[in-house]
Biopython code that builds the backbone (N, CA, C, O; Angstrom):
import numpy as np
from Bio.PDB.StructureBuilder import StructureBuilder

atoms = [
    (1, "MET", "N", (46.319, -5.128, 244.004)),
    (1, "MET", "CA", (46.574, -4.129, 242.992)),
    (1, "MET", "C", (48.030, -4.225, 242.546)),
    (1, "MET", "O", (48.929, -4.406, 243.367)),
    (2, "ALA", "N", (48.252, -4.105, 241.253)),
    (2, "ALA", "CA", (49.601, -4.197, 240.687)),
    (2, "ALA", "C", (50.414, -2.953, 241.031)),
    (2, "ALA", "O", (49.866, -1.877, 241.268)),
    (3, "ALA", "N", (51.718, -3.127, 241.050)),
    (3, "ALA", "CA", (52.615, -2.004, 241.313)),
    (3, "ALA", "C", (52.507, -1.003, 240.160)),
    (3, "ALA", "O", (52.297, -1.403, 239.015)),
    (4, "PRO", "N", (52.647, 0.287, 240.450)),
    (4, "PRO", "CA", (52.585, 1.296, 239.379)),
    (4, "PRO", "C", (53.687, 1.085, 238.344)),
    (4, "PRO", "O", (54.800, 0.680, 238.680)),
    (5, "LEU", "N", (53.367, 1.359, 237.101)),
    (5, "LEU", "CA", (54.330, 1.228, 236.013)),
    (5, "LEU", "C", (55.032, 2.549, 235.714)),
    (5, "LEU", "O", (56.142, 2.562, 235.182)),
    (6, "LEU", "N", (54.383, 3.657, 236.058)),
    (6, "LEU", "CA", (54.891, 4.983, 235.738)),
    (6, "LEU", "C", (55.375, 5.706, 236.988)),
    (6, "LEU", "O", (55.024, 5.314, 238.101)),
    (7, "PRO", "N", (56.180, 6.761, 236.821)),
    (7, "PRO", "CA", (56.592, 7.567, 237.973)),
    (7, "PRO", "C", (55.367, 8.127, 238.700)),
    (7, "PRO", "O", (54.326, 8.359, 238.085)),
    (8, "ALA", "N", (55.496, 8.339, 239.993)),
    (8, "ALA", "CA", (54.378, 8.784, 240.831)),
    (8, "ALA", "C", (53.724, 10.067, 240.315)),
    (8, "ALA", "O", (52.514, 10.241, 240.461)),
    (9, "ALA", "N", (54.500, 10.959, 239.719)),
    (9, "ALA", "CA", (53.952, 12.222, 239.219)),
    (9, "ALA", "C", (52.988, 12.024, 238.045)),
    (9, "ALA", "O", (52.298, 12.959, 237.638)),
    (10, "PHE", "N", (52.947, 10.812, 237.508)),
    (10, "PHE", "CA", (52.103, 10.533, 236.348)),
    (10, "PHE", "C", (51.059, 9.467, 236.653)),
    (10, "PHE", "O", (50.671, 8.694, 235.777)),
    (11, "VAL", "N", (50.618, 9.434, 237.877)),
    (11, "VAL", "CA", (49.614, 8.452, 238.307)),
    (11, "VAL", "C", (48.324, 8.574, 237.495)),
    (11, "VAL", "O", (47.617, 7.583, 237.309)),
    (12, "ASP", "N", (48.013, 9.768, 237.014)),
    (12, "ASP", "CA", (46.802, 9.961, 236.213)),
    (12, "ASP", "C", (46.859, 9.224, 234.878)),
    (12, "ASP", "O", (45.820, 8.967, 234.270)),
    (13, "LEU", "N", (48.059, 8.881, 234.418)),
    (13, "LEU", "CA", (48.204, 8.147, 233.157)),
    (13, "LEU", "C", (48.329, 6.641, 233.359)),
    (13, "LEU", "O", (48.403, 5.876, 232.398)),
    (14, "GLU", "N", (48.349, 6.235, 234.608)),
    (14, "GLU", "CA", (48.511, 4.815, 234.935)),
    (14, "GLU", "C", (47.465, 3.910, 234.260)),
    (14, "GLU", "O", (47.815, 2.800, 233.858)),
    (15, "PRO", "N", (46.197, 4.334, 234.119)),
    (15, "PRO", "CA", (45.220, 3.464, 233.449)),
    (15, "PRO", "C", (45.596, 3.092, 232.007)),
    (15, "PRO", "O", (45.082, 2.114, 231.463)),
    (16, "TYR", "N", (46.482, 3.865, 231.397)),
    (16, "TYR", "CA", (46.877, 3.614, 230.018)),
    (16, "TYR", "C", (48.220, 2.876, 229.909)),
    (16, "TYR", "O", (48.603, 2.438, 228.824)),
    (17, "ALA", "N", (48.909, 2.745, 230.998)),
    (17, "ALA", "CA", (50.270, 2.213, 230.977)),
    (17, "ALA", "C", (50.342, 0.772, 230.477)),
    (17, "ALA", "O", (51.177, 0.458, 229.629)),
    (18, "ALA", "N", (49.501, -0.087, 230.975)),
    (18, "ALA", "CA", (49.577, -1.498, 230.582)),
    (18, "ALA", "C", (49.328, -1.682, 229.083)),
    (18, "ALA", "O", (49.869, -2.604, 228.472)),
    (19, "THR", "N", (48.530, -0.826, 228.505)),
    (19, "THR", "CA", (48.204, -0.926, 227.083)),
    (19, "THR", "C", (49.234, -0.245, 226.195)),
    (19, "THR", "O", (49.572, -0.762, 225.130)),
    (20, "TRP", "N", (49.737, 0.909, 226.622)),
    (20, "TRP", "CA", (50.526, 1.756, 225.728)),
    (20, "TRP", "C", (52.016, 1.842, 226.037)),
    (20, "TRP", "O", (52.754, 2.429, 225.246)),
    (21, "CYS", "N", (52.489, 1.292, 227.140)),
    (21, "CYS", "CA", (53.927, 1.269, 227.424)),
    (21, "CYS", "C", (54.515, 0.068, 226.689)),
    (21, "CYS", "O", (54.671, -1.012, 227.258)),
    (22, "LEU", "N", (54.830, 0.275, 225.444)),
    (22, "LEU", "CA", (55.277, -0.800, 224.557)),
    (22, "LEU", "C", (56.685, -0.490, 224.054)),
    (22, "LEU", "O", (56.990, 0.649, 223.698)),
    (23, "ALA", "N", (57.525, -1.500, 224.029)),
    (23, "ALA", "CA", (58.952, -1.311, 223.781)),
    (23, "ALA", "C", (59.313, -0.988, 222.339)),
    (23, "ALA", "O", (60.331, -0.339, 222.096)),
    (24, "THR", "N", (58.514, -1.419, 221.388)),
    (24, "THR", "CA", (58.906, -1.211, 219.987)),
    (24, "THR", "C", (57.823, -0.461, 219.220)),
    (24, "THR", "O", (56.652, -0.448, 219.599)),
    (25, "GLU", "N", (58.256, 0.157, 218.137)),
    (25, "GLU", "CA", (57.316, 0.868, 217.279)),
    (25, "GLU", "C", (56.293, -0.091, 216.677)),
    (25, "GLU", "O", (55.121, 0.257, 216.531)),
    (26, "ALA", "N", (56.734, -1.288, 216.330)),
    (26, "ALA", "CA", (55.814, -2.279, 215.762)),
    (26, "ALA", "C", (54.711, -2.630, 216.756)),
    (26, "ALA", "O", (53.548, -2.752, 216.371)),
    (27, "GLU", "N", (55.060, -2.792, 218.019)),
    (27, "GLU", "CA", (54.040, -3.075, 219.040)),
    (27, "GLU", "C", (53.072, -1.904, 219.180)),
    (27, "GLU", "O", (51.863, -2.104, 219.304)),
    (28, "ARG", "N", (53.602, -0.691, 219.159)),
    (28, "ARG", "CA", (52.743, 0.497, 219.284)),
    (28, "ARG", "C", (51.813, 0.611, 218.083)),
    (28, "ARG", "O", (50.629, 0.914, 218.229)),
    (29, "TRP", "N", (52.358, 0.366, 216.903)),
    (29, "TRP", "CA", (51.570, 0.420, 215.678)),
    (29, "TRP", "C", (50.428, -0.606, 215.735)),
    (29, "TRP", "O", (49.275, -0.278, 215.452)),
    (30, "ASN", "N", (50.759, -1.831, 216.098)),
    (30, "ASN", "CA", (49.741, -2.882, 216.175)),
    (30, "ASN", "C", (48.682, -2.573, 217.217)),
    (30, "ASN", "O", (47.506, -2.869, 217.005)),
    (31, "GLN", "N", (49.076, -1.982, 218.340)),
    (31, "GLN", "CA", (48.092, -1.608, 219.361)),
    (31, "GLN", "C", (47.155, -0.526, 218.824)),
    (31, "GLN", "O", (45.951, -0.561, 219.079)),
    (32, "ARG", "N", (47.699, 0.419, 218.093)),
    (32, "ARG", "CA", (46.850, 1.452, 217.497)),
    (32, "ARG", "C", (45.827, 0.829, 216.559)),
    (32, "ARG", "O", (44.655, 1.206, 216.581)),
    (33, "LEU", "N", (46.258, -0.121, 215.735)),
    (33, "LEU", "CA", (45.340, -0.758, 214.792)),
    (33, "LEU", "C", (44.280, -1.599, 215.499)),
    (33, "LEU", "O", (43.163, -1.734, 215.001)),
    (34, "ARG", "N", (44.621, -2.162, 216.648)),
    (34, "ARG", "CA", (43.670, -2.983, 217.422)),
    (34, "ARG", "C", (42.673, -2.135, 218.216)),
    (34, "ARG", "O", (41.641, -2.641, 218.658)),
    (35, "SER", "N", (42.974, -0.867, 218.393)),
    (35, "SER", "CA", (42.166, -0.007, 219.262)),
    (35, "SER", "C", (41.044, 0.665, 218.488)),
    (35, "SER", "O", (41.164, 0.951, 217.297)),
    (36, "SER", "N", (39.956, 0.906, 219.197)),
    (36, "SER", "CA", (38.856, 1.664, 218.595)),
    (36, "SER", "C", (39.192, 3.157, 218.645)),
    (36, "SER", "O", (40.081, 3.574, 219.388)),
    (37, "MET", "N", (38.488, 3.942, 217.866)),
    (37, "MET", "CA", (38.705, 5.384, 217.911)),
    (37, "MET", "C", (38.345, 5.952, 219.281)),
    (37, "MET", "O", (38.982, 6.905, 219.730)),
    (38, "ASP", "N", (37.353, 5.397, 219.949)),
    (38, "ASP", "CA", (37.021, 5.849, 221.309)),
    (38, "ASP", "C", (38.198, 5.614, 222.256)),
    (38, "ASP", "O", (38.514, 6.470, 223.083)),
    (39, "GLU", "N", (38.841, 4.458, 222.136)),
    (39, "GLU", "CA", (40.006, 4.160, 222.978)),
    (39, "GLU", "C", (41.176, 5.077, 222.649)),
    (39, "GLU", "O", (41.846, 5.581, 223.551)),
    (40, "LEU", "N", (41.421, 5.292, 221.376)),
    (40, "LEU", "CA", (42.508, 6.179, 220.965)),
    (40, "LEU", "C", (42.257, 7.608, 221.442)),
    (40, "LEU", "O", (43.164, 8.279, 221.935)),
    (41, "GLN", "N", (41.026, 8.058, 221.288)),
    (41, "GLN", "CA", (40.665, 9.416, 221.706)),
    (41, "GLN", "C", (40.825, 9.584, 223.216)),
    (41, "GLN", "O", (41.329, 10.612, 223.669)),
    (42, "ALA", "N", (40.411, 8.608, 223.987)),
    (42, "ALA", "CA", (40.541, 8.686, 225.453)),
    (42, "ALA", "C", (42.009, 8.752, 225.861)),
    (42, "ALA", "O", (42.383, 9.567, 226.705)),
    (43, "PHE", "N", (42.841, 7.901, 225.267)),
    (43, "PHE", "CA", (44.265, 7.920, 225.555)),
    (43, "PHE", "C", (44.874, 9.270, 225.167)),
    (43, "PHE", "O", (45.632, 9.859, 225.939)),
    (44, "TYR", "N", (44.546, 9.747, 223.996)),
    (44, "TYR", "CA", (45.062, 11.020, 223.502)),
    (44, "TYR", "C", (44.656, 12.169, 224.432)),
    (44, "TYR", "O", (45.495, 12.986, 224.811)),
    (45, "GLN", "N", (43.391, 12.231, 224.793)),
    (45, "GLN", "CA", (42.897, 13.337, 225.626)),
    (45, "GLN", "C", (43.519, 13.327, 227.018)),
    (45, "GLN", "O", (43.726, 14.385, 227.612)),
    (46, "ALA", "N", (43.812, 12.157, 227.534)),
    (46, "ALA", "CA", (44.450, 12.068, 228.850)),
    (46, "ALA", "C", (45.942, 12.377, 228.775)),
    (46, "ALA", "O", (46.491, 13.014, 229.674)),
    (47, "SER", "N", (46.594, 11.931, 227.715)),
    (47, "SER", "CA", (48.051, 11.999, 227.621)),
    (47, "SER", "C", (48.589, 13.290, 227.018)),
    (47, "SER", "O", (49.621, 13.795, 227.462)),
    (48, "PHE", "N", (47.913, 13.823, 226.027)),
    (48, "PHE", "CA", (48.443, 14.989, 225.326)),
    (48, "PHE", "C", (48.725, 16.170, 226.261)),
    (48, "PHE", "O", (49.788, 16.781, 226.148)),
    (49, "PRO", "N", (47.820, 16.512, 227.176)),
    (49, "PRO", "CA", (48.112, 17.642, 228.064)),
    (49, "PRO", "C", (49.311, 17.402, 228.987)),
    (49, "PRO", "O", (49.883, 18.358, 229.511)),
    (50, "ARG", "N", (49.692, 16.157, 229.188)),
    (50, "ARG", "CA", (50.818, 15.820, 230.067)),
    (50, "ARG", "C", (52.115, 15.562, 229.305)),
    (50, "ARG", "O", (53.142, 15.273, 229.920)),
    (51, "ALA", "N", (52.083, 15.663, 227.977)),
    (51, "ALA", "CA", (53.245, 15.303, 227.163)),
    (51, "ALA", "C", (54.475, 16.144, 227.499)),
    (51, "ALA", "O", (55.566, 15.592, 227.644)),
    (52, "ASP", "N", (54.330, 17.447, 227.624)),
    (52, "ASP", "CA", (55.490, 18.297, 227.927)),
    (52, "ASP", "C", (56.111, 17.919, 229.263)),
    (52, "ASP", "O", (57.334, 17.848, 229.388)),
    (53, "ASP", "N", (55.266, 17.675, 230.262)),
    (53, "ASP", "CA", (55.773, 17.268, 231.577)),
    (53, "ASP", "C", (56.480, 15.914, 231.499)),
    (53, "ASP", "O", (57.518, 15.707, 232.128)),
    (54, "ALA", "N", (55.907, 15.004, 230.725)),
    (54, "ALA", "CA", (56.508, 13.672, 230.589)),
    (54, "ALA", "C", (57.863, 13.761, 229.896)),
    (54, "ALA", "O", (58.820, 13.105, 230.307)),
    (55, "ILE", "N", (57.943, 14.565, 228.855)),
    (55, "ILE", "CA", (59.212, 14.721, 228.145)),
    (55, "ILE", "C", (60.256, 15.364, 229.060)),
    (55, "ILE", "O", (61.409, 14.933, 229.092)),
    (56, "ALA", "N", (59.853, 16.387, 229.797)),
    (56, "ALA", "CA", (60.777, 17.037, 230.734)),
    (56, "ALA", "C", (61.263, 16.046, 231.788)),
    (56, "ALA", "O", (62.438, 16.056, 232.155)),
    (57, "TYR", "N", (60.371, 15.197, 232.272)),
    (57, "TYR", "CA", (60.760, 14.189, 233.256)),
    (57, "TYR", "C", (61.783, 13.226, 232.647)),
    (57, "TYR", "O", (62.810, 12.942, 233.264)),
    (58, "CYS", "N", (61.513, 12.736, 231.471)),
    (58, "CYS", "CA", (62.415, 11.781, 230.813)),
    (58, "CYS", "C", (63.760, 12.418, 230.476)),
    (58, "CYS", "O", (64.793, 11.749, 230.503)),
    (59, "ASP", "N", (63.746, 13.710, 230.161)),
    (59, "ASP", "CA", (64.989, 14.415, 229.821)),
    (59, "ASP", "C", (65.958, 14.515, 230.992)),
    (59, "ASP", "O", (67.121, 14.870, 230.801)),
    (60, "ARG", "N", (65.506, 14.213, 232.179)),
    (60, "ARG", "CA", (66.379, 14.242, 233.357)),
    (60, "ARG", "C", (67.380, 13.098, 233.355)),
    (60, "ARG", "O", (68.343, 13.111, 234.122)),
    (61, "PHE", "N", (67.161, 12.110, 232.498)),
    (61, "PHE", "CA", (67.987, 10.900, 232.494)),
    (61, "PHE", "C", (68.636, 10.690, 231.139)),
    (61, "PHE", "O", (68.058, 11.018, 230.103)),
    (62, "ALA", "N", (69.832, 10.146, 231.154)),
    (62, "ALA", "CA", (70.435, 9.654, 229.918)),
    (62, "ALA", "C", (69.681, 8.387, 229.515)),
    (62, "ALA", "O", (69.244, 7.627, 230.379)),
    (63, "LEU", "N", (69.527, 8.158, 228.225)),
    (63, "LEU", "CA", (68.783, 6.983, 227.776)),
    (63, "LEU", "C", (69.333, 5.692, 228.366)),
    (63, "LEU", "O", (68.561, 4.827, 228.778)),
    (64, "LYS", "N", (70.634, 5.551, 228.414)),
    (64, "LYS", "CA", (71.233, 4.297, 228.904)),
    (64, "LYS", "C", (71.099, 4.133, 230.411)),
    (64, "LYS", "O", (71.277, 3.029, 230.927)),
    (65, "ASP", "N", (70.787, 5.213, 231.129)),
    (65, "ASP", "CA", (70.654, 5.156, 232.588)),
    (65, "ASP", "C", (69.225, 5.395, 233.066)),
    (65, "ASP", "O", (68.998, 5.621, 234.254)),
    (66, "MET", "N", (68.279, 5.347, 232.167)),
    (66, "MET", "CA", (66.899, 5.678, 232.504)),
    (66, "MET", "C", (66.291, 4.593, 233.402)),
    (66, "MET", "O", (66.369, 3.408, 233.078)),
    (67, "PRO", "N", (65.686, 4.996, 234.530)),
    (67, "PRO", "CA", (65.004, 4.005, 235.370)),
    (67, "PRO", "C", (63.820, 3.388, 234.622)),
    (67, "PRO", "O", (63.293, 3.976, 233.678)),
    (68, "ASP", "N", (63.420, 2.216, 235.051)),
    (68, "ASP", "CA", (62.349, 1.484, 234.353)),
    (68, "ASP", "C", (61.064, 2.289, 234.245)),
    (68, "ASP", "O", (60.430, 2.293, 233.190)),
    (69, "ASP", "N", (60.662, 2.979, 235.326)),
    (69, "ASP", "CA", (59.400, 3.728, 235.263)),
    (69, "ASP", "C", (59.491, 4.894, 234.290)),
    (69, "ASP", "O", (58.508, 5.211, 233.621)),
    (70, "ALA", "N", (60.652, 5.538, 234.197)),
    (70, "ALA", "CA", (60.840, 6.633, 233.239)),
    (70, "ALA", "C", (60.878, 6.084, 231.811)),
    (70, "ALA", "O", (60.365, 6.716, 230.888)),
    (71, "GLU", "N", (61.481, 4.919, 231.631)),
    (71, "GLU", "CA", (61.496, 4.308, 230.300)),
    (71, "GLU", "C", (60.078, 3.978, 229.838)),
    (71, "GLU", "O", (59.741, 4.175, 228.671)),
    (72, "ARG", "N", (59.261, 3.483, 230.742)),
    (72, "ARG", "CA", (57.865, 3.206, 230.378)),
    (72, "ARG", "C", (57.124, 4.507, 230.056)),
    (72, "ARG", "O", (56.276, 4.529, 229.164)),
    (73, "LEU", "N", (57.436, 5.583, 230.770)),
    (73, "LEU", "CA", (56.828, 6.879, 230.465)),
    (73, "LEU", "C", (57.243, 7.331, 229.062)),
    (73, "LEU", "O", (56.417, 7.847, 228.309)),
    (74, "LEU", "N", (58.504, 7.142, 228.710)),
    (74, "LEU", "CA", (58.965, 7.453, 227.357)),
    (74, "LEU", "C", (58.207, 6.623, 226.326)),
    (74, "LEU", "O", (57.811, 7.144, 225.283)),
    (75, "GLN", "N", (58.005, 5.355, 226.604)),
    (75, "GLN", "CA", (57.245, 4.493, 225.695)),
    (75, "GLN", "C", (55.815, 5.005, 225.529)),
    (75, "GLN", "O", (55.254, 4.953, 224.434)),
    (76, "LEU", "N", (55.235, 5.496, 226.614)),
    (76, "LEU", "CA", (53.884, 6.051, 226.562)),
    (76, "LEU", "C", (53.852, 7.283, 225.655)),
    (76, "LEU", "O", (52.920, 7.448, 224.868)),
    (77, "VAL", "N", (54.857, 8.141, 225.760)),
    (77, "VAL", "CA", (54.938, 9.328, 224.902)),
    (77, "VAL", "C", (55.102, 8.916, 223.439)),
    (77, "VAL", "O", (54.482, 9.511, 222.557)),
    (78, "LEU", "N", (55.914, 7.921, 223.179)),
    (78, "LEU", "CA", (56.079, 7.440, 221.805)),
    (78, "LEU", "C", (54.766, 6.865, 221.263)),
    (78, "LEU", "O", (54.460, 7.025, 220.082)),
    (79, "SER", "N", (54.002, 6.207, 222.113)),
    (79, "SER", "CA", (52.684, 5.725, 221.702)),
    (79, "SER", "C", (51.755, 6.893, 221.402)),
    (79, "SER", "O", (50.991, 6.855, 220.438)),
    (80, "LEU", "N", (51.824, 7.922, 222.225)),
    (80, "LEU", "CA", (51.003, 9.114, 221.996)),
    (80, "LEU", "C", (51.298, 9.718, 220.623)),
    (80, "LEU", "O", (50.379, 10.156, 219.931)),
    (81, "ILE", "N", (52.552, 9.743, 220.232)),
    (81, "ILE", "CA", (52.906, 10.289, 218.920)),
    (81, "ILE", "C", (52.211, 9.500, 217.812)),
    (81, "ILE", "O", (51.642, 10.092, 216.894)),
    (82, "LEU", "N", (52.254, 8.182, 217.889)),
    (82, "LEU", "CA", (51.586, 7.363, 216.867)),
    (82, "LEU", "C", (50.067, 7.549, 216.889)),
    (82, "LEU", "O", (49.424, 7.599, 215.841)),
    (83, "VAL", "N", (49.515, 7.649, 218.070)),
    (83, "VAL", "CA", (48.065, 7.806, 218.205)),
    (83, "VAL", "C", (47.623, 9.183, 217.727)),
    (83, "VAL", "O", (46.515, 9.330, 217.211)),
    (84, "SER", "N", (48.469, 10.186, 217.891)),
    (84, "SER", "CA", (48.073, 11.551, 217.520)),
    (84, "SER", "C", (47.711, 11.658, 216.043)),
    (84, "SER", "O", (46.791, 12.396, 215.689)),
    (85, "PHE", "N", (48.415, 10.938, 215.177)),
    (85, "PHE", "CA", (48.077, 10.979, 213.752)),
    (85, "PHE", "C", (46.673, 10.439, 213.512)),
    (85, "PHE", "O", (45.905, 11.012, 212.739)),
    (86, "ALA", "N", (46.343, 9.347, 214.171)),
    (86, "ALA", "CA", (45.018, 8.747, 213.994)),
    (86, "ALA", "C", (43.925, 9.686, 214.506)),
    (86, "ALA", "O", (42.857, 9.779, 213.902)),
    (87, "VAL", "N", (44.185, 10.373, 215.604)),
    (87, "VAL", "CA", (43.176, 11.247, 216.213)),
    (87, "VAL", "C", (43.081, 12.583, 215.484)),
    (87, "VAL", "O", (41.981, 13.039, 215.171)),
    (88, "GLU", "N", (44.214, 13.209, 215.212)),
    (88, "GLU", "CA", (44.209, 14.569, 214.672)),
    (88, "GLU", "C", (44.045, 14.636, 213.154)),
    (88, "GLU", "O", (43.464, 15.591, 212.638)),
    (89, "VAL", "N", (44.548, 13.641, 212.441)),
    (89, "VAL", "CA", (44.606, 13.744, 210.990)),
    (89, "VAL", "C", (43.618, 12.809, 210.307)),
    (89, "VAL", "O", (42.743, 13.256, 209.566)),
    (90, "TRP", "N", (43.761, 11.500, 210.558)),
    (90, "TRP", "CA", (42.996, 10.529, 209.798)),
    (90, "TRP", "C", (41.638, 10.202, 210.389)),
    (90, "TRP", "O", (40.748, 9.733, 209.681)),
    (91, "ARG", "N", (41.471, 10.446, 211.681)),
    (91, "ARG", "CA", (40.208, 10.144, 212.372)),
    (91, "ARG", "C", (39.835, 8.664, 212.272)),
    (91, "ARG", "O", (38.662, 8.292, 212.289)),
    (92, "GLN", "N", (40.873, 7.837, 212.168)),
    (92, "GLN", "CA", (40.713, 6.385, 212.166)),
    (92, "GLN", "C", (42.085, 5.781, 212.466)),
    (92, "GLN", "O", (43.106, 6.431, 212.242)),
    (93, "PRO", "N", (42.118, 4.546, 212.970)),
    (93, "PRO", "CA", (43.402, 3.938, 213.331)),
    (93, "PRO", "C", (44.342, 3.692, 212.151)),
    (93, "PRO", "O", (45.562, 3.750, 212.306)),
    (94, "GLU", "N", (43.781, 3.418, 210.980)),
    (94, "GLU", "CA", (44.607, 3.112, 209.803)),
    (94, "GLU", "C", (44.992, 4.383, 209.063)),
    (94, "GLU", "O", (44.293, 5.393, 209.143)),
    (95, "VAL", "N", (46.099, 4.328, 208.348)),
    (95, "VAL", "CA", (46.543, 5.444, 207.520)),
    (95, "VAL", "C", (45.663, 5.503, 206.282)),
    (95, "VAL", "O", (45.444, 4.491, 205.617)),
    (96, "ILE", "N", (45.163, 6.684, 205.977)),
    (96, "ILE", "CA", (44.323, 6.882, 204.794)),
    (96, "ILE", "C", (45.221, 7.043, 203.567)),
    (96, "ILE", "O", (46.221, 7.758, 203.622)),
    (97, "HIS", "N", (44.872, 6.389, 202.473)),
    (97, "HIS", "CA", (45.582, 6.507, 201.204)),
    (97, "HIS", "C", (47.084, 6.247, 201.365)),
    (97, "HIS", "O", (47.922, 7.014, 200.889)),
    (98, "ARG", "N", (47.389, 5.170, 202.032)),
    (98, "ARG", "CA", (48.796, 4.900, 202.305)),
    (98, "ARG", "C", (49.527, 4.271, 201.129)),
    (98, "ARG", "O", (50.757, 4.313, 201.081)),
    (99, "GLY", "N", (48.814, 3.699, 200.197)),
    (99, "GLY", "CA", (49.458, 3.103, 199.039)),
    (99, "GLY", "C", (50.553, 2.152, 199.459)),
    (99, "GLY", "O", (50.354, 1.279, 200.305)),
    (100, "SER", "N", (51.710, 2.333, 198.857)),
    (100, "SER", "CA", (52.830, 1.451, 199.173)),
    (100, "SER", "C", (53.818, 2.116, 200.131)),
    (100, "SER", "O", (54.928, 1.617, 200.316)),
    (101, "ALA", "N", (53.430, 3.226, 200.736)),
    (101, "ALA", "CA", (54.328, 3.921, 201.660)),
    (101, "ALA", "C", (54.588, 3.068, 202.890)),
    (101, "ALA", "O", (53.687, 2.419, 203.421)),
    (102, "ARG", "N", (55.856, 3.084, 203.335)),
    (102, "ARG", "CA", (56.202, 2.357, 204.537)),
    (102, "ARG", "C", (57.460, 2.955, 205.145)),
    (102, "ARG", "O", (58.270, 3.578, 204.459)),
    (103, "ILE", "N", (57.599, 2.753, 206.418)),
    (103, "ILE", "CA", (58.785, 3.204, 207.139)),
    (103, "ILE", "C", (59.356, 1.986, 207.843)),
    (103, "ILE", "O", (58.650, 1.295, 208.577)),
    (104, "ASP", "N", (60.618, 1.730, 207.619)),
    (104, "ASP", "CA", (61.298, 0.634, 208.299)),
    (104, "ASP", "C", (62.320, 1.236, 209.254)),
    (104, "ASP", "O", (63.348, 1.762, 208.828)),
    (105, "ARG", "N", (62.030, 1.155, 210.537)),
    (105, "ARG", "CA", (62.971, 1.652, 211.540)),
    (105, "ARG", "C", (64.060, 0.599, 211.712)),
    (105, "ARG", "O", (63.772, -0.585, 211.891)),
    (106, "THR", "N", (65.284, 1.033, 211.656)),
    (106, "THR", "CA", (66.391, 0.091, 211.814)),
    (106, "THR", "C", (66.865, -0.013, 213.255)),
    (106, "THR", "O", (67.610, -0.927, 213.610)),
    (107, "GLN", "N", (66.424, 0.936, 214.086)),
    (107, "GLN", "CA", (66.819, 0.905, 215.489)),
    (107, "GLN", "C", (65.758, 1.616, 216.306)),
    (107, "GLN", "O", (65.243, 2.654, 215.890)),
    (108, "GLU", "N", (65.429, 1.069, 217.456)),
    (108, "GLU", "CA", (64.494, 1.729, 218.361)),
    (108, "GLU", "C", (65.195, 2.911, 219.015)),
    (108, "GLU", "O", (66.424, 2.933, 219.076)),
    (109, "PRO", "N", (64.439, 3.903, 219.508)),
    (109, "PRO", "CA", (65.053, 5.095, 220.086)),
    (109, "PRO", "C", (65.626, 4.860, 221.477)),
    (109, "PRO", "O", (65.377, 5.633, 222.402)),
    (110, "ARG", "N", (66.381, 3.805, 221.610)),
    (110, "ARG", "CA", (67.039, 3.475, 222.876)),
    (110, "ARG", "C", (68.297, 2.670, 222.545)),
    (110, "ARG", "O", (68.229, 1.726, 221.759)),
    (111, "PRO", "N", (69.426, 3.022, 223.123)),
    (111, "PRO", "CA", (70.657, 2.274, 222.802)),
    (111, "PRO", "C", (70.599, 0.807, 223.208)),
    (111, "PRO", "O", (71.561, 0.069, 222.997)),
]
sb = StructureBuilder()
sb.init_structure("model")
sb.init_model(0)
sb.init_chain("A")
sb.init_seg("    ")
for serial, (resi, resn, name, xyz) in enumerate(atoms, 1):
    if name == "N":
        sb.init_residue(resn, " ", resi, " ")
    sb.init_atom(name, np.array(xyz, "f"), 0.0, 1.0, " ", f" {name:<3s}", serial, name[0])
structure = sb.get_structure()
């Protein structure tokens, strides 16, 4: 069995870690597009109730001093944010009526 990716207090989210602990927004976006709605819904239902606890855990550390397991937990929360739009609003992985809208992030949320 592989070593846990997340802090011990979040062992219940471990089944999603390998898929959703992604370092960049582009990786998270692409994973959302590759996932089925059943997969997105399962991740959302497991992660959303733990989001406040995960954020509180991550807030214990400065970004530049964050341990690896806490950084992966932060990545999981960032993935949850992207997935929440697909689950709560569009009910599909792709953005509905997106036209030419786009967001170009110039920096990831980590120094």
